C-alpha positions, 0 to 999 in steps of 0.5 A: 058966822062969828058964832061958828068961828067962836064954836070952832075956836073953842073946840080947837082950844079944847083939843089943844089942851087935851093934847097937852095932857096926852103928849106933855109939852115938857118933852125936850127937843132931844127926846123928840128926835130919833137916835141910834148907836151901838156900844162895844166893850173890852175888846182885849186885842191880843197879838203875841208870838205865843198863844195864852191860856188863861183861867178866866172868862177871857179867851184873848187868843180869839180877840182879833177875830172877834173884833173883826166880826163885830165890826163887820156886823156893825157895818152891816146894820142899816142904821149903824152910823155911830159906834161907842167903845168903853175901854180895854181896847188892847189886852196889855197895851203893846204897840202891835195891839194898838195898831191892830185896833186902829186898823179895825176902827179905820174900817168904820171911819172909812165907811163914813161912820163915827166911832168914839172910844175911851181907854181902860186899864189894859190900854197903857202901862205906867212907866213903860217906855215905847222903844218902837218895837212891835211888842213894846208896851205903850206908856200912858202919855203915848196912847192918845197918839193912836186914837185922838186924831180920828176916833172921837177926840177930834170932834170934841167941843170940850176936853178935860185932858187928852183922855176925857172929852165931850162931843155932840152925837147928833142934834139934841144929844151929847156924849161925855167920854170919860177916862176913869183910871186915875183920880189924881191919887193913883186910884180909879175914879175922878179927882174933884176937879175932874168931877166938877168938869163933868158936872159942868158939862152936864149942866151945859147940856141941860141948859140947852135942853139936850140929853147927855149920856156918859161912857167910861170903863169901870162900873158906876153901879154894882151888878149885884149887892154881892159884887159891891161887897166882894169886888169893889176893886173892880168899880170906881171908889166912892161910887155911891156919892158920884152916881148920886151927883151924876143922877141929880145933875141930870145924867140918866144913862151911862155905858160901862164895861170892865167887869165883863158882865152883861148887866143893867143896874139902876139907882134912884136918888133921894131926890127921885132922879134915876141913873141907869148903868148899862154894862156891856160884856167882853167881845172875847168872852162868853157870850160875845156880844155888843149893844144896840141903843135906839132913842125915840119919843123920850124912850131908850130901847136897848137890845143885844147882838150876839156874834154867831161866828168868827173866822177861826177854827173852833173845833167844829163848834159855833162861837157860842158853843165854844165860849160856853163850854170853855167858860162853864168848864173853867168855873166848874173846875174852879169851884171843885178846886175850892174844896181840893186845892185852895192854892189853885182856887186862889190863882183863878179867883179873879174870875169871881172878881175876888182878889188874891189878897182876899182869898189868902186872908180867908184861905182856911174858911174858904177851904172849909166852905169848898169841901162842904159845897163839893159834898153837899147837894141842894136836897141835903141843904134844903133838908136842914132848913125843913124845905123840900125841892123838887126831885129833879134838882135834889142831887145837884151839888152846891159847887155845881150850882155856884158855878152856874150862878157865876156863869149866869151872872156874866151871861146876863141871865140870872133866872133862878127866881123864887118860883123856879125849882132851884130858886124856890128852896134857896129863897126859903133858906135865905129867908130863914137864915135872915131870921137867925142873923136878925137874932145875931144882930141883937147881940151887937154883931154888925154884918156887912149886909142888911139882908141875906135874901137880897144879897144872895137873891140878887146873885141868882135872880134878876127880874130886869133883863140884861139883854133888852129893855126900855127906859124913859129918858 
């Protein structure tokens, strides 16, 4: 009997050791518990006496209906118990807009569900004085009065100020809700005191073996290298240092908005720690969507839900058709204006993340480029570099291609890879230009990028899906 017991004990010990190899015991308590939440961004609620016609991706005139439809879709989800919103709740911080946001968010809390919001740069006006009128702008110090009592802040276990707080999403999971519109010097980002507070909260979570996520408005990581060069004003300053600090402290995921680009960006630090920036597009812009995040067994699963319809007359079109046509037509007109009306291009350059100052400083060059891209086709350009695209794409003008590239960037669909009819000749051209630029560097000329293939290739192709993904915690 004793021999049998010893034999079975040995077998059980061997199985236990084997299980330890297959299912590592280092999985934290948080990683073993399931959690589901949803993320929306850039609502841009607009309510004014006159419709507004903008020359960019936004169509704020449909924002109340789009937000109402998104909240209804969220409430219809069987696992829709937690909603996060990463800023720009309103379009220009009028009192009537904040009240409209509150009405929709109360539908969530009235259903017994949780909502956690952070504010963005459109949610207040510096120096504004709220006179009590519906269309008066709301100053920054009054914004918390609309949200802090019931939409996240009231559940905080720690707070830095009226805009930054930390909550427990569920046992084993914590959320840092961060306002990044003021670093104490009138710029976006975080002061050193604020940053230290953030790092302390991450350290607390790790000490408790809890997983901690972040949510803020501005992007922590650029959507592409091209974006980091030409649209740094749309990101937090010093993002390289701050993203490294957050990753090395133990934050793996952060949810952002502002750019209106549906994107997933990752960075691995020198210490081998990876942080993933999941950016959610605007509800009032193509394509109107929000995120679903599921965590189970140490893996984060992210998917995207697109709105199918809203309660508004869209001229017989579906919401996707309406937004697609509107934005694609705007981009086509924008790049055509680059070659024929540079001032009109400057007025709408914000769609590309370009400031008017950048356009004004480079107006002559951009005008020349504009004339070229509106006349030259992909086939003609390819011929200069001794490559030959398929017949079906040779007559596409470069201006139309550029419009398509920007459109796909916002939609999270950069699919012109090196094996596609359009991508193949372009990647060959980029590589041959890189050889020429290598010779230029030999003469001591410094360029703001290392590789044109990486710079431009990342603009037209991203092998990482921006709509779906699985990531280890």
